[in-house]
PAKOLPA-21534 format. One record per atom (N, C-alpha, C, O, CB): residue number from 1; residue in three letters; atom name; x, y, z. Coordinates in Angstrom, 1 decimal, always signed. Glycine has a CB too. Layout:
<kelos>
   kollum   numar   baba        u        v        w
      NUM     Ala     CA        X        Y        Z
...
</kelos>
This chain:
<kelos>
   kollum   numar   baba        u        v        w
        1     Met      N    +11.6    -16.9    -53.3
        1     Met     CA    +12.6    -17.1    -52.3
        1     Met      C    +13.1    -18.5    -52.3
        1     Met      O    +12.3    -19.5    -52.5
        1     Met     CB    +12.0    -16.7    -50.9
        2     Glu      N    +14.4    -18.7    -52.0
        2     Glu     CA    +15.0    -20.0    -52.0
        2     Glu      C    +15.9    -20.1    -50.8
        2     Glu      O    +16.7    -19.2    -50.6
        2     Glu     CB    +15.7    -20.3    -53.3
        3     Leu      N    +15.9    -21.2    -50.0
        3     Leu     CA    +16.8    -21.4    -48.9
        3     Leu      C    +17.5    -22.7    -49.2
        3     Leu      O    +16.9    -23.7    -49.7
        3     Leu     CB    +16.0    -21.5    -47.6
        4     Lys      N    +18.8    -22.7    -49.0
        4     Lys     CA    +19.7    -23.9    -49.3
        4     Lys      C    +20.5    -24.2    -48.0
        4     Lys      O    +21.3    -23.4    -47.6
        4     Lys     CB    +20.6    -23.7    -50.5
        5     Gln      N    +20.3    -25.4    -47.5
        5     Gln     CA    +21.1    -26.0    -46.4
        5     Gln      C    +21.2    -25.0    -45.2
        5     Gln      O    +22.3    -24.8    -44.7
        5     Gln     CB    +22.5    -26.2    -47.0
        6     Ile      N    +20.1    -24.4    -44.8
        6     Ile     CA    +20.1    -23.5    -43.7
        6     Ile      C    +20.2    -24.3    -42.4
        6     Ile      O    +19.5    -25.3    -42.1
        6     Ile     CB    +18.7    -22.7    -43.7
        7     Thr      N    +21.2    -23.9    -41.6
        7     Thr     CA    +21.4    -24.5    -40.3
        7     Thr      C    +21.6    -23.4    -39.3
        7     Thr      O    +22.3    -22.5    -39.5
        7     Thr     CB    +22.7    -25.5    -40.4
        8     Lys      N    +21.0    -23.6    -38.1
        8     Lys     CA    +21.1    -22.6    -37.1
        8     Lys      C    +21.3    -23.3    -35.8
        8     Lys      O    +20.5    -24.3    -35.4
        8     Lys     CB    +19.9    -21.6    -37.0
        9     Gln      N    +22.3    -22.9    -35.0
        9     Gln     CA    +22.6    -23.5    -33.7
        9     Gln      C    +22.6    -22.4    -32.6
        9     Gln      O    +23.0    -21.3    -32.9
        9     Gln     CB    +23.9    -24.2    -33.7
       10     Tyr      N    +22.1    -22.8    -31.5
       10     Tyr     CA    +22.3    -21.9    -30.3
       10     Tyr      C    +23.1    -22.7    -29.3
       10     Tyr      O    +22.7    -23.7    -28.7
       10     Tyr     CB    +20.9    -21.5    -29.6
       11     Gly      N    +24.4    -22.4    -29.2
       11     Gly     CA    +25.3    -23.2    -28.5
       11     Gly      C    +25.5    -24.5    -29.1
       11     Gly      O    +25.8    -24.6    -30.3
       11     Gly     CB    +24.9    -23.3    -27.0
       12     Asn      N    +25.3    -25.6    -28.4
       12     Asn     CA    +25.4    -27.0    -28.9
       12     Asn      C    +24.1    -27.5    -29.4
       12     Asn      O    +24.0    -28.6    -29.9
       12     Asn     CB    +25.9    -27.9    -27.8
       13     Asn      N    +23.0    -26.7    -29.3
       13     Asn     CA    +21.7    -27.1    -29.7
       13     Asn      C    +21.4    -26.7    -31.1
       13     Asn      O    +21.3    -25.5    -31.4
       13     Asn     CB    +20.6    -26.5    -28.7
       14     Thr      N    +21.2    -27.6    -32.1
       14     Thr     CA    +20.9    -27.4    -33.4
       14     Thr      C    +19.4    -27.3    -33.5
       14     Thr      O    +18.7    -28.3    -33.3
       14     Thr     CB    +21.4    -28.4    -34.4
       15     Val      N    +18.8    -26.1    -33.9
       15     Val     CA    +17.4    -25.9    -34.0
       15     Val      C    +16.9    -26.0    -35.4
       15     Val      O    +15.7    -26.3    -35.6
       15     Val     CB    +17.0    -24.6    -33.4
       16     Ile      N    +17.7    -25.7    -36.4
       16     Ile     CA    +17.4    -25.9    -37.8
       16     Ile      C    +18.6    -26.6    -38.4
       16     Ile      O    +19.7    -26.2    -38.3
       16     Ile     CB    +17.1    -24.5    -38.5
       17     Asp      N    +18.3    -27.7    -39.1
       17     Asp     CA    +19.4    -28.6    -39.6
       17     Asp      C    +19.2    -28.8    -41.1
       17     Asp      O    +18.4    -29.7    -41.5
       17     Asp     CB    +19.5    -29.9    -38.9
       18     Arg      N    +20.0    -28.1    -41.9
       18     Arg     CA    +20.1    -28.3    -43.4
       18     Arg      C    +18.7    -28.2    -44.1
       18     Arg      O    +18.4    -29.2    -44.8
       18     Arg     CB    +20.7    -29.7    -43.7
       19     Val      N    +18.0    -27.2    -43.9
       19     Val     CA    +16.7    -27.0    -44.5
       19     Val      C    +16.8    -26.4    -45.9
       19     Val      O    +17.6    -25.5    -46.1
       19     Val     CB    +15.8    -26.0    -43.6
       20     Asp      N    +16.1    -27.0    -46.8
       20     Asp     CA    +16.1    -26.6    -48.2
       20     Asp      C    +14.6    -26.4    -48.6
       20     Asp      O    +13.8    -27.2    -48.3
       20     Asp     CB    +16.7    -27.6    -49.2
       21     Phe      N    +14.3    -25.2    -49.2
       21     Phe     CA    +13.0    -25.1    -49.9
       21     Phe      C    +13.0    -23.8    -50.7
       21     Phe      O    +13.8    -22.9    -50.6
       21     Phe     CB    +11.8    -25.1    -48.9
       22     Ala      N    +12.0    -23.8    -51.7
       22     Ala     CA    +11.9    -22.6    -52.6
       22     Ala      C    +10.4    -22.4    -52.8
       22     Ala      O     +9.6    -23.4    -52.9
       22     Ala     CB    +12.7    -22.9    -53.9
       23     Phe      N    +10.0    -21.2    -53.0
       23     Phe     CA     +8.7    -20.8    -53.4
       23     Phe      C     +8.7    -19.5    -54.1
       23     Phe      O     +9.6    -18.7    -53.9
       23     Phe     CB     +7.7    -20.8    -52.2
       24     Asn      N     +7.6    -19.3    -54.9
       24     Asn     CA     +7.5    -18.0    -55.6
       24     Asn      C     +7.0    -16.9    -54.7
       24     Asn      O     +6.3    -17.2    -53.7
       24     Asn     CB     +6.5    -18.2    -56.8
       25     Asp      N     +7.3    -15.7    -55.0
       25     Asp     CA     +6.9    -14.5    -54.2
       25     Asp      C     +5.4    -14.4    -54.1
       25     Asp      O     +4.9    -13.8    -53.1
       25     Asp     CB     +7.6    -13.3    -54.7
       26     Ser      N     +4.7    -14.8    -55.1
       26     Ser     CA     +3.2    -14.7    -55.2
       26     Ser      C     +2.5    -15.7    -54.4
       26     Ser      O     +1.3    -15.7    -54.3
       26     Ser     CB     +2.8    -14.7    -56.6
       27     Lys      N     +3.2    -16.7    -53.7
       27     Lys     CA     +2.6    -17.7    -53.0
       27     Lys      C     +2.4    -17.4    -51.5
       27     Lys      O     +3.3    -16.6    -51.0
       27     Lys     CB     +3.4    -19.0    -53.2
       28     Ile      N     +1.4    -17.9    -50.9
       28     Ile     CA     +1.2    -17.8    -49.4
       28     Ile      C     +1.7    -19.2    -48.9
       28     Ile      O     +1.2    -20.2    -49.3
       28     Ile     CB     -0.2    -17.5    -49.0
       29     Val      N     +2.6    -19.1    -47.9
       29     Val     CA     +3.2    -20.3    -47.3
       29     Val      C     +3.1    -20.2    -45.8
       29     Val      O     +3.2    -19.2    -45.2
       29     Val     CB     +4.7    -20.4    -47.7
       30     Gly      N     +2.8    -21.4    -45.2
       30     Gly     CA     +2.6    -21.5    -43.8
       30     Gly      C     +3.6    -22.5    -43.3
       30     Gly      O     +3.9    -23.5    -43.9
       30     Gly     CB     +1.2    -21.8    -43.4
       31     Leu      N     +4.1    -22.3    -42.0
       31     Leu     CA     +5.0    -23.2    -41.4
       31     Leu      C     +4.2    -23.8    -40.2
       31     Leu      O     +3.6    -23.1    -39.4
       31     Leu     CB     +6.3    -22.6    -40.8
       32     Ile      N     +4.1    -25.2    -40.2
       32     Ile     CA     +3.4    -25.9    -39.1
       32     Ile      C     +4.3    -26.8    -38.4
       32     Ile      O     +5.1    -27.5    -39.1
       32     Ile     CB     +2.1    -26.6    -39.7
       33     Gly      N     +4.3    -26.8    -37.1
       33     Gly     CA     +5.1    -27.7    -36.4
       33     Gly      C     +4.9    -27.6    -34.9
       33     Gly      O     +4.3    -26.6    -34.4
       33     Gly     CB     +6.6    -27.5    -36.7
       34     Lys      N     +5.5    -28.5    -34.1
       34     Lys     CA     +5.4    -28.4    -32.7
       34     Lys      C     +6.2    -27.3    -32.1
       34     Lys      O     +7.0    -26.7    -32.8
       34     Lys     CB     +5.9    -29.7    -32.1
       35     Asn      N     +5.9    -26.9    -30.9
       35     Asn     CA     +6.7    -25.9    -30.2
       35     Asn      C     +8.2    -26.2    -30.1
       35     Asn      O     +8.5    -27.4    -29.9
       35     Asn     CB     +6.1    -25.7    -28.7
       36     Gly      N     +9.0    -25.2    -30.4
       36     Gly     CA    +10.4    -25.4    -30.2
       36     Gly      C    +11.2    -26.1    -31.3
       36     Gly      O    +12.3    -26.5    -31.2
       36     Gly     CB    +10.7    -26.1    -29.0
       37     Val      N    +10.5    -26.2    -32.5
       37     Val     CA    +11.2    -26.9    -33.6
       37     Val      C    +11.9    -25.9    -34.6
       37     Val      O    +12.5    -26.4    -35.5
       37     Val     CB    +10.2    -27.7    -34.4
       38     Gly      N    +11.8    -24.6    -34.4
       38     Gly     CA    +12.5    -23.6    -35.2
       38     Gly      C    +11.7    -22.9    -36.2
       38     Gly      O    +12.3    -22.2    -37.1
       38     Gly     CB    +13.6    -24.4    -35.9
       39     Lys      N    +10.4    -22.9    -36.1
       39     Lys     CA     +9.6    -22.1    -37.0
       39     Lys      C     +9.8    -20.6    -37.0
       39     Lys      O    +10.1    -20.0    -38.0
       39     Lys     CB     +8.1    -22.4    -36.7
       40     Thr      N     +9.8    -20.1    -35.8
       40     Thr     CA    +10.1    -18.6    -35.7
       40     Thr      C    +11.5    -18.3    -36.0
       40     Thr      O    +11.7    -17.3    -36.7
       40     Thr     CB     +9.8    -18.2    -34.2
       41     Thr      N    +12.5    -19.1    -35.7
       41     Thr     CA    +13.9    -18.9    -36.1
       41     Thr      C    +14.0    -18.9    -37.6
       41     Thr      O    +14.7    -18.0    -38.1
       41     Thr     CB    +14.8    -20.0    -35.4
       42     Leu      N    +13.4    -19.8    -38.3
       42     Leu     CA    +13.4    -19.9    -39.7
       42     Leu      C    +12.8    -18.6    -40.3
       42     Leu      O    +13.4    -18.0    -41.3
       42     Leu     CB    +12.7    -21.1    -40.2
       43     Met      N    +11.7    -18.1    -39.8
       43     Met     CA    +11.1    -16.9    -40.3
       43     Met      C    +12.0    -15.7    -40.1
       43     Met      O    +12.1    -14.8    -40.9
       43     Met     CB     +9.7    -16.7    -39.7
       44     Lys      N    +12.7    -15.7    -38.9
       44     Lys     CA    +13.6    -14.6    -38.7
       44     Lys      C    +14.8    -14.6    -39.6
       44     Lys      O    +15.3    -13.5    -40.0
       44     Lys     CB    +14.0    -14.6    -37.2
       45     Ile      N    +15.3    -15.7    -40.0
       45     Ile     CA    +16.3    -15.9    -40.9
       45     Ile      C    +15.9    -15.4    -42.3
       45     Ile      O    +16.6    -14.6    -43.0
       45     Ile     CB    +16.8    -17.3    -41.0
       46     Met      N    +14.7    -15.7    -42.7
       46     Met     CA    +14.1    -15.4    -44.0
       46     Met      C    +13.9    -13.8    -44.1
       46     Met      O    +14.2    -13.3    -45.2
       46     Met     CB    +12.8    -16.1    -44.2
       47     Asn      N    +13.5    -13.2    -43.0
       47     Asn     CA    +13.3    -11.7    -43.1
       47     Asn      C    +14.5    -10.9    -42.7
       47     Asn      O    +14.4     -9.7    -42.6
       47     Asn     CB    +12.1    -11.4    -42.3
       48     Gly      N    +15.6    -11.5    -42.4
       48     Gly     CA    +16.8    -10.8    -42.1
       48     Gly      C    +17.1    -10.4    -40.6
       48     Gly      O    +18.1     -9.8    -40.3
       48     Gly     CB    +16.9     -9.6    -42.9
       49     Asn      N    +16.2    -10.8    -39.7
       49     Asn     CA    +16.4    -10.5    -38.3
       49     Asn      C    +17.5    -11.3    -37.7
       49     Asn      O    +18.1    -10.9    -36.6
       49     Asn     CB    +15.1    -10.7    -37.6
       50     Ile      N    +17.8    -12.5    -38.2
       50     Ile     CA    +18.9    -13.3    -37.7
       50     Ile      C    +19.9    -13.5    -38.9
       50     Ile      O    +19.5    -13.9    -40.0
       50     Ile     CB    +18.4    -14.7    -37.2
       51     Ile      N    +21.1    -13.1    -38.7
       51     Ile     CA    +22.1    -13.1    -39.7
       51     Ile      C    +23.2    -14.1    -39.4
       51     Ile      O    +24.0    -14.4    -40.3
       51     Ile     CB    +22.7    -11.8    -40.0
       52     Asn      N    +23.3    -14.7    -38.2
       52     Asn     CA    +24.3    -15.6    -37.8
       52     Asn      C    +23.8    -17.0    -38.0
       52     Asn      O    +23.3    -17.6    -37.0
       52     Asn     CB    +24.7    -15.3    -36.4
       53     Tyr      N    +23.9    -17.6    -39.2
       53     Tyr     CA    +23.5    -18.9    -39.5
       53     Tyr      C    +24.3    -19.4    -40.7
       53     Tyr      O    +25.1    -18.7    -41.3
       53     Tyr     CB    +22.0    -19.0    -39.9
       54     Gln      N    +24.2    -20.7    -41.0
       54     Gln     CA    +24.9    -21.3    -42.1
       54     Gln      C    +24.0    -21.6    -43.2
       54     Gln      O    +22.8    -22.0    -43.0
       54     Gln     CB    +25.7    -22.6    -41.6
       55     Gly      N    +24.5    -21.5    -44.4
       55     Gly     CA    +23.7    -21.8    -45.6
       55     Gly      C    +23.4    -20.6    -46.5
       55     Gly      O    +24.0    -19.5    -46.2
       55     Gly     CB    +22.3    -22.4    -45.2
       56     Asp      N    +22.7    -20.7    -47.5
       56     Asp     CA    +22.4    -19.7    -48.5
       56     Asp      C    +20.9    -19.4    -48.5
       56     Asp      O    +20.4    -18.5    -49.3
       56     Asp     CB    +22.9    -20.0    -49.9
</kelos>
């Protein structure tokens, strides 16, 4: 999986700003961060639950 320049906004609030990363399907990956920084939003973009975002 590869993400390029992923950006997600809710109104004027940018919760994900130009995220890039890539990993192999056979890898286990974890997201660690403080509350409200966009971890769940990023996972929802990756699995197709959110389709209204910018980037590839």
